FITORMI-24097 format. One line per field, with one value per atom (N, C-alpha, C, O): atom name; x, y, z; residue number from 1. Coordinates in nm, 4 decimals, padded with zeros to 6 digits. Each point is the difference from the previous one (the first is absolute). Last residue first. Layout:
N
atome = CA_...
px = X_...
py = Y_...
pz = Z_...
num = NUM_...
//
This chain:
109
atome = N_CA_C_O_N_CA_C_O_N_CA_C_O_N_CA_C_O_N_CA_C_O_N_CA_C_O_N_CA_C_O_N_CA_C_O_N_CA_C_O_N_CA_C_O_N_CA_C_O_N_CA_C_O_N_CA_C_O_N_CA_C_O_N_CA_C_O_N_CA_C_O_N_CA_C_O_N_CA_C_O_N_CA_C_O_N_CA_C_O_N_CA_C_O_N_CA_C_O_N_CA_C_O_N_CA_C_O_N_CA_C_O_N_CA_C_O_N_CA_C_O_N_CA_C_O_N_CA_C_O_N_CA_C_O_N_CA_C_O_N_CA_C_O_N_CA_C_O_N_CA_C_O_N_CA_C_O_N_CA_C_O_N_CA_C_O_N_CA_C_O_N_CA_C_O_N_CA_C_O_N_CA_C_O_N_CA_C_O_N_CA_C_O_N_CA_C_O_N_CA_C_O_N_CA_C_O_N_CA_C_O_N_CA_C_O_N_CA_C_O_N_CA_C_O_N_CA_C_O_N_CA_C_O_N_CA_C_O_N_CA_C_O_N_CA_C_O_N_CA_C_O_N_CA_C_O_N_CA_C_O_N_CA_C_O_N_CA_C_O_N_CA_C_O_N_CA_C_O_N_CA_C_O_N_CA_C_O_N_CA_C_O_N_CA_C_O_N_CA_C_O_N_CA_C_O_N_CA_C_O_N_CA_C_O_N_CA_C_O_N_CA_C_O_N_CA_C_O_N_CA_C_O_N_CA_C_O_N_CA_C_O_N_CA_C_O_N_CA_C_O_N_CA_C_O_N_CA_C_O_N_CA_C_O_N_CA_C_O_N_CA_C_O_N_CA_C_O_N_CA_C_O_N_CA_C_O_N_CA_C_O_N_CA_C_O_N_CA_C_O_N_CA_C_O_N_CA_C_O_N_CA_C_O_N_CA_C_O_N_CA_C_O_N_CA_C_O_N_CA_C_O_N_CA_C_O_N_CA_C_O_N_CA_C_O_N_CA_C_O_N_CA_C_O_N_CA_C_O_N_CA_C_O_N_CA_C_O_N_CA_C_O_N_CA_C_O_N_CA_C_O_N_CA_C_O_N_CA_C_O
px = -01.7967_-00.0638_00.0859_-00.0355_00.1722_-00.0046_-00.0707_00.0265_-00.0858_00.0921_-00.0347_-00.1178_00.0112_-00.0501_00.1105_00.0824_-00.0102_-00.0346_-00.0434_00.0094_-00.1621_00.1438_-00.0120_-00.1021_-00.2598_00.0829_00.1333_00.0937_-00.6149_00.1257_00.0952_-00.0044_-00.4966_00.0574_00.1234_00.0174_-00.3789_-00.0276_00.0719_-00.0505_-00.0527_00.1090_-00.0451_-00.0366_-00.2605_00.0299_00.1139_00.0031_-00.2751_00.1243_00.0888_00.1223_-00.5753_00.0252_00.1146_-00.0040_-00.1856_00.0174_00.0415_00.0298_-00.1868_00.1224_00.0483_00.1011_-00.4949_00.0000_00.1331_00.0229_-00.1312_-00.0671_00.0211_-00.0024_00.1811_00.0760_-00.0901_00.0507_-00.2211_00.1088_00.0820_00.0886_-00.4433_-00.0752_00.1481_00.0011_00.0637_-00.0366_-00.0630_-00.0038_00.1312_00.1046_-00.0194_00.0744_-00.4331_00.0684_00.1150_00.0149_-00.2247_-00.1058_00.0763_00.0177_00.1732_00.0216_-00.0875_00.0467_-00.1043_00.1389_00.0258_00.0540_-00.4501_-00.0268_00.1233_-00.0018_-00.0862_00.0080_-00.0026_00.0127_-00.2590_00.1333_00.0074_-00.1013_-00.1887_-00.0193_00.1622_00.0920_-00.1076_-00.0706_00.0087_00.0702_00.1189_00.0194_-00.0522_00.0714_-00.0418_00.0305_00.0157_00.0548_-00.1719_-00.0976_00.0244_-00.0902_00.2547_00.0453_-00.1028_-00.0424_00.0836_-00.0942_00.0025_-00.0673_00.3630_-00.1156_-00.1207_-00.0928_00.6494_-00.0917_-00.1609_-00.0522_00.5080_-00.0953_-00.1181_-00.0722_00.6603_-00.1801_-00.0604_00.0552_00.4173_-00.0748_-00.1399_-00.0702_00.4533_-00.0679_-00.0913_-00.0565_00.3663_-00.1291_-00.0531_-00.0927_00.5671_-00.1082_-00.0841_00.0615_00.3259_-00.0906_-00.0999_-00.0774_00.6024_-00.1371_-00.0706_00.0699_00.3700_-00.0286_-00.1497_-00.0600_00.3296_-00.1184_00.0203_00.0095_00.2325_00.0772_-00.0844_00.0461_-00.2342_00.1268_00.0619_00.0368_-00.5662_00.1319_00.1149_00.0057_-00.4857_00.0608_00.1312_00.0706_-00.3791_00.0515_00.0903_00.0655_-00.2750_00.1096_00.0815_00.1201_-00.5262_00.0971_00.0903_00.0759_-00.4459_00.0359_00.1369_00.0945_-00.3119_00.0734_00.0540_00.1031_-00.3635_00.0992_00.1027_00.1164_-00.5667_00.0931_00.1476_00.0937_-00.4518_00.0650_00.1045_00.1161_-00.3658_00.0909_00.0633_00.1230_-00.4139_00.1085_00.1012_00.1220_-00.5727_00.1378_00.1076_00.1094_-00.4516_00.0566_00.1260_00.1219_-00.2698_-00.0326_00.0650_00.1227_00.0080_-00.1531_-00.0614_-00.1216_00.6159_-00.0799_-00.1484_-00.0684_00.5297_-00.1319_-00.0317_00.0331_00.4068_-00.0637_-00.1486_-00.0552_00.5295_-00.0949_-00.0611_00.0381_00.3055_-00.0880_-00.0969_-00.0683_00.5478_-00.1258_-00.0503_00.0648_00.3180_-00.0502_-00.1108_-00.0665_00.5428_-00.1183_-00.0885_00.0224_00.4838_-00.1047_-00.1559_-00.0837_00.4022_00.0312_-00.0557_-00.0196_-00.2180_00.0762_00.0535_-00.0757_-00.2400_00.0611_00.1110_00.0679_-00.5548_00.1266_00.0471_-00.0751_-00.2829_00.0756_00.1393_00.0990_-00.6418_00.1352_00.0808_-00.0371_-00.3946_00.0339_00.1645_00.0828_-00.3779_-00.0696_00.0805_-00.0203_00.1174_00.0407_-00.0535_00.0232_-00.1126_00.1473_00.0177_00.0931_-00.5056_00.0362_00.1194_00.0039_-00.1748_00.0482_00.0284_00.0586_-00.1660_-00.0681_00.0004_-00.0839_00.3541_-00.0916_-00.1093_-00.0780_00.5956_-00.1050_-00.1207_-00.0256_00.4716_-00.0123_-00.1307_-00.0564_00.2206_-00.0471_-00.0278_-00.0970_00.2502_-00.1202_-00.0607_-00.1120_00.5352_-00.0907_-00.1546_-00.0885_00.4720_-00.0069_-00.1082_-00.0504_00.1417_-00.0764_-00.0029_-00.1059_00.3572_-00.1690_-00.0692_-00.1067_00.5772_-00.0532_-00.1411_-00.0729_00.3234_-00.0107_-00.0635_-00.0581_00.1241_-00.0688_-00.0269_-00.1130_00.4639_-00.1187_-00.1447_-00.1014_00.5592_-00.0154_-00.1365_-00.0697_00.1802_-00.0306_-00.0351_-00.1071_00.2698_-00.1298_-00.0511_-00.1097_00.5661_-00.0918_-00.1617_-00.0838_00.3923_00.0227_-00.0845_-00.0880_-00.0361_00.0960_-00.0286_-00.1018_-00.1055_-00.0289_00.1611_00.0767
py = 04.9398_-00.1421_-00.1120_-00.1177_00.6099_-00.0721_-00.1351_-00.0611_00.4812_-00.0669_-00.1075_-00.0340_00.5823_-00.1472_-00.0949_00.0289_00.3339_-00.0219_-00.1271_-00.1065_00.3000_-00.0416_-00.0311_-00.0485_00.2353_00.1040_-00.0809_00.0701_-00.2288_-00.0544_00.0961_-00.0146_-00.0231_00.0493_-00.0479_-00.0768_-00.1085_00.1492_00.0379_00.0259_-00.5443_00.0937_00.1494_00.0231_-00.4413_00.0821_00.0735_00.0379_-00.3801_00.0441_00.0741_-00.0072_-00.2279_00.0997_00.0565_00.1184_-00.1616_-00.0855_00.0781_00.1181_00.0583_-00.0550_-00.0948_-00.0645_00.2850_-00.0803_-00.0484_-00.0919_00.3444_-00.1238_-00.0882_-00.1230_00.5427_-00.0994_-00.1244_-00.1119_00.4519_-00.0490_-00.0638_-00.0608_00.2395_-00.0724_-00.0443_-00.1192_00.4184_-00.1579_-00.0549_-00.1226_00.5463_-00.0712_-00.1514_-00.0972_00.4110_-00.0342_-00.0907_-00.0953_00.2658_-00.0942_-00.0492_-00.1212_00.4876_-00.1605_-00.0748_-00.1090_00.5485_-00.1018_-00.1141_-00.0988_00.3460_-00.0609_-00.0686_-00.1020_00.1020_00.0998_-00.0503_-00.1192_-00.1087_-00.0178_00.1051_00.0073_-00.0483_00.0014_00.0165_00.0552_-00.2649_00.1127_-00.0007_-00.0794_-00.1671_-00.0121_00.1108_00.0393_-00.1429_00.1118_-00.0064_00.0924_-00.4461_00.0974_00.1293_00.0759_-00.6051_00.1310_00.1181_00.0373_-00.5413_00.0564_00.1218_00.0248_-00.2228_-00.0153_00.0739_00.0722_00.0195_-00.0572_00.0059_00.1114_-00.1067_00.1041_-00.0990_-00.0867_00.0231_-00.0618_00.0953_00.0583_-00.0490_00.0054_-00.0174_00.0119_-00.0736_-00.1098_00.0601_-00.0865_00.3262_00.0237_-00.1091_-00.0252_00.1653_-00.1343_00.0536_00.0158_00.2688_-00.0228_-00.0647_00.0282_00.1212_-00.0695_-00.0017_-00.0123_00.2338_-00.0488_-00.0306_00.0274_00.3477_-00.1194_-00.0259_00.0887_00.2663_-00.1241_-00.1130_-00.1141_00.5839_-00.0352_-00.1348_-00.0399_00.1383_00.0002_-00.0440_-00.1021_00.1082_00.1359_-00.0004_00.0995_-00.4716_00.0143_00.1130_00.0037_-00.0953_-00.0645_00.0282_00.0154_00.1598_00.0873_-00.0913_00.0535_-00.1993_00.1208_00.0418_00.0421_-00.3980_-00.0692_00.1264_-00.0100_00.0844_-00.0774_-00.0495_-00.0303_00.2373_00.1130_-00.0831_00.0417_-00.3210_00.0606_00.1109_00.0069_-00.2253_-00.0997_00.0675_-00.0048_00.2440_-00.0213_-00.1060_-00.0031_00.0455_00.1370_-00.0189_00.0143_-00.3338_-00.0159_00.1262_-00.0033_-00.1386_00.0551_-00.0153_-00.0079_-00.1506_00.0074_00.0491_-00.0187_-00.2765_00.1052_00.0006_-00.0999_-00.2404_00.0217_00.1421_00.0377_-00.3453_00.0705_00.0105_-00.0663_00.0966_-00.0816_00.0533_00.1075_00.0148_00.0516_-00.1168_-00.0578_00.1003_-00.0574_00.0266_-00.0267_00.1956_00.0256_-00.0929_-00.0102_00.0411_-00.0496_-00.0058_-00.0808_00.1728_00.1368_-00.0507_00.0892_-00.4387_00.0476_00.0931_-00.0084_-00.1236_-00.1208_00.0498_-00.0139_00.1491_00.0499_-00.0964_-00.0542_00.1183_-00.0625_00.0394_00.0308_00.1413_00.0291_-00.1287_-00.0231_00.1078_-00.0487_-00.0064_-00.0554_00.2977_-00.0205_-00.0659_00.0491_00.1777_-00.1469_-00.0425_-00.1200_00.4866_-00.0890_-00.1046_-00.1058_00.5280_-00.0871_-00.1019_-00.0708_00.3120_-00.0447_-00.0978_-00.1214_00.5722_-00.1620_-00.0196_00.0716_00.3696_-00.0757_-00.1647_-00.0787_00.4672_-00.0246_-00.0947_-00.0482_00.0475_00.0345_-00.0278_-00.1156_00.0200_00.1636_00.0324_00.0990_-00.5391_00.0486_00.1306_00.0453_-00.2287_-00.0708_00.0779_00.0496_00.0176_00.0807_-00.0337_00.0789_-00.2937_00.1169_00.0941_00.1015_-00.5429_00.0063_00.1257_00.0327_-00.0725_-00.0199_00.0011_00.0594_-00.0352_00.1267_-00.0222_00.0737_-00.4289_00.0898_00.1301_00.0730_-00.4175_-00.0537_00.1236_00.0224_00.0306_00.0264_-00.0394_00.0692_-00.1574_00.1417_00.0328_00.0855_-00.5537_00.0512_00.1504_00.0395_-00.2142_-00.0191_00.0286_00.0524_00.0224_00.0760_-00.0265_00.0878_-00.4075_00.1599_00.0811_00.0511_-00.5827_00.0940_00.1465_00.0438_-00.5313_00.1386_00.0812_00.0182
pz = -08.6324_00.0201_-00.0701_00.0057_00.1781_-00.0960_00.0466_00.1035_00.2097_-00.0241_-00.1538_-00.0116_00.2427_-00.0759_-00.0513_-00.0868_00.4983_-00.1253_-00.0375_00.0611_00.3720_-00.0488_-00.1574_-00.0487_00.3733_-00.0622_-00.0523_-00.0382_00.1735_00.0102_-00.0763_-00.1222_00.4135_-00.1295_-00.0272_00.0946_00.1716_-00.0166_-00.1314_-00.1093_00.2339_-00.0287_-00.0192_-00.1152_00.3127_-00.1231_00.0543_00.1171_00.1250_00.0183_-00.1142_-00.0112_00.0034_00.1359_-00.0041_00.0334_-00.5022_00.1011_00.1449_00.0177_-00.4849_00.0063_00.0897_-00.0277_-00.0003_-00.1150_-00.0207_-00.0786_00.4543_-00.0042_-00.1295_-00.0040_00.0473_00.0921_00.0036_00.0083_-00.2461_-00.0511_00.0667_-00.0600_00.2669_-00.1420_-00.0622_-00.0307_00.3771_00.0718_-00.1274_00.0105_-00.0867_00.0282_00.0483_-00.0137_-00.0615_-00.1155_00.0092_-00.0765_00.4711_-00.0848_-00.1087_-00.0125_00.2333_00.0455_-00.0532_-00.0329_-00.1047_-00.0463_00.0672_-00.0497_00.1737_-00.1182_-00.0691_-00.0690_00.5805_-00.0946_-00.1531_-00.0281_00.4478_-00.0438_-00.0997_-00.0697_00.5604_-00.1539_-00.0586_00.0605_00.4324_-00.0629_-00.1705_-00.0626_00.5126_-00.1323_-00.1006_-00.0923_00.5883_-00.0653_-00.1398_-00.0601_00.3626_-00.0016_-00.0733_-00.0355_-00.0635_00.0701_-00.0200_-00.1094_-00.0743_00.1094_00.0931_00.1001_-00.4434_-00.0505_00.0869_-00.0366_-00.0344_00.0910_-00.0349_-00.0040_-00.3020_00.0646_00.0733_-00.0490_-00.1269_00.0111_00.0718_00.0934_-00.3887_00.1255_-00.0287_-00.1004_-00.2115_00.0305_00.1469_00.0670_-00.4866_00.1164_00.0213_-00.0769_-00.1761_00.0063_00.1074_00.1055_-00.4060_00.1291_-00.0344_-00.0915_-00.1018_-00.0347_00.1145_00.1006_-00.1349_-00.1402_-00.0320_-00.1040_00.4871_-00.0388_-00.1458_-00.0848_00.2326_-00.0005_00.0175_-00.0024_00.1865_-00.1180_00.0274_00.1105_00.0222_00.0554_-00.1063_-00.0685_00.0427_-00.0376_00.0535_-00.0161_00.0603_-00.1196_-00.0633_-00.1042_00.5503_-00.0406_-00.1345_-00.0220_00.1497_00.0723_-00.0458_-00.0809_-00.1124_-00.0571_00.0762_-00.0668_00.2314_-00.1103_-00.0814_-00.0665_00.4408_00.0566_-00.1008_00.0262_-00.1261_00.0743_-00.0035_-00.0681_-00.0314_-00.1108_00.0526_-00.0404_00.3796_-00.0838_-00.0956_-00.0020_00.2558_00.0549_-00.0605_00.0169_-00.2228_00.0038_00.0767_-00.0546_00.0796_-00.0999_-00.0174_-00.0167_00.5157_-00.1451_-00.1081_00.0071_00.4253_00.0094_-00.0992_-00.0028_00.0509_00.0118_00.0000_-00.0225_00.0438_-00.0009_00.0612_00.1124_-00.3470_00.1111_-00.0056_-00.0878_-00.2733_00.0597_00.1296_00.0463_-00.5025_00.1067_00.0414_-00.0845_-00.2395_00.0320_00.1475_00.1012_-00.5099_00.1099_00.0246_-00.1031_-00.1727_00.0164_00.1214_00.0901_-00.1624_-00.0303_-00.0274_-00.0136_00.1622_-00.1110_-00.0810_-00.1212_00.5174_-00.0474_-00.1337_-00.0960_00.5846_-00.1487_-00.0300_00.0872_00.2502_-00.0367_-00.1122_-00.0925_00.5092_-00.1290_-00.0377_00.0694_00.2041_00.0192_-00.1508_-00.1036_00.4152_-00.1331_00.0242_00.0767_00.2571_-00.0301_-00.1104_-00.0186_00.2041_00.0970_-00.0290_00.0584_-00.2986_-00.0001_00.0700_-00.0384_-00.1900_00.1597_-00.0160_-00.0200_-00.2851_00.0096_00.1404_00.0812_-00.2332_-00.0577_00.0049_-00.0439_00.2130_00.0757_-00.0373_00.0820_-00.1751_-00.0479_00.0715_00.0338_00.1141_-00.0121_-00.0403_00.0467_-00.0513_00.1456_-00.0236_00.0608_-00.4250_00.0374_00.1202_00.0114_-00.1416_-00.0970_00.0654_00.0330_00.1415_00.0548_-00.0841_00.0479_-00.2070_00.1516_00.0442_00.0536_-00.4651_-00.0089_00.1232_00.0152_-00.0003_-00.0835_00.0187_00.0664_00.0887_00.1072_-00.0390_00.0802_-00.3946_00.0527_00.1465_00.0433_-00.3547_-00.0658_00.0956_-00.0089_00.1622_-00.0154_-00.0525_00.0547_-00.0507_00.1143_00.0052_00.0461_-00.4558_00.0567_00.1371_00.0194_-00.1473_-00.0803_00.0225_00.0202_00.1564_00.0791_-00.0606_00.0692_-00.1253_-00.0242_00.0773_00.0536_00.0890_-00.0947_00.0036_00.0945
num = 109_109_109_109_108_108_108_108_107_107_107_107_106_106_106_106_105_105_105_105_104_104_104_104_103_103_103_103_102_102_102_102_101_101_101_101_100_100_100_100_99_99_99_99_98_98_98_98_97_97_97_97_96_96_96_96_95_95_95_95_94_94_94_94_93_93_93_93_92_92_92_92_91_91_91_91_90_90_90_90_89_89_89_89_88_88_88_88_87_87_87_87_86_86_86_86_85_85_85_85_84_84_84_84_83_83_83_83_82_82_82_82_81_81_81_81_80_80_80_80_79_79_79_79_78_78_78_78_77_77_77_77_76_76_76_76_75_75_75_75_74_74_74_74_73_73_73_73_72_72_72_72_71_71_71_71_70_70_70_70_69_69_69_69_68_68_68_68_67_67_67_67_66_66_66_66_65_65_65_65_64_64_64_64_63_63_63_63_62_62_62_62_61_61_61_61_60_60_60_60_59_59_59_59_58_58_58_58_57_57_57_57_56_56_56_56_55_55_55_55_54_54_54_54_53_53_53_53_52_52_52_52_51_51_51_51_50_50_50_50_49_49_49_49_48_48_48_48_47_47_47_47_46_46_46_46_45_45_45_45_44_44_44_44_43_43_43_43_42_42_42_42_41_41_41_41_40_40_40_40_39_39_39_39_38_38_38_38_37_37_37_37_36_36_36_36_35_35_35_35_34_34_34_34_33_33_33_33_32_32_32_32_31_31_31_31_30_30_30_30_29_29_29_29_28_28_28_28_27_27_27_27_26_26_26_26_25_25_25_25_24_24_24_24_23_23_23_23_22_22_22_22_21_21_21_21_20_20_20_20_19_19_19_19_18_18_18_18_17_17_17_17_16_16_16_16_15_15_15_15_14_14_14_14_13_13_13_13_12_12_12_12_11_11_11_11_10_10_10_10_9_9_9_9_8_8_8_8_7_7_7_7_6_6_6_6_5_5_5_5_4_4_4_4_3_3_3_3_2_2_2_2_1_1_1_1
//
């Protein structure tokens, strides 16, 4: 991991820890050339979504792939918000490891 990627990873981790909606201790952050991959397990879809949102707000992040799993039998799952259900539908259509966004310039094909 390059030095800028290490700094980016530290900034993401600090923001995840500071966010009360994210169980940061259950999130793994990997960074390669500004591309962030989140993995781990959380209790709710809202927590999964919040982790990706937090990571994407960090200056310098090029893209975020959210591979965080949601515990199927978690007692704290609760109802999903309408926005979370909409994002989940998009992710289901794109596959489980969908990239949430990519801010890098479009490359010629």
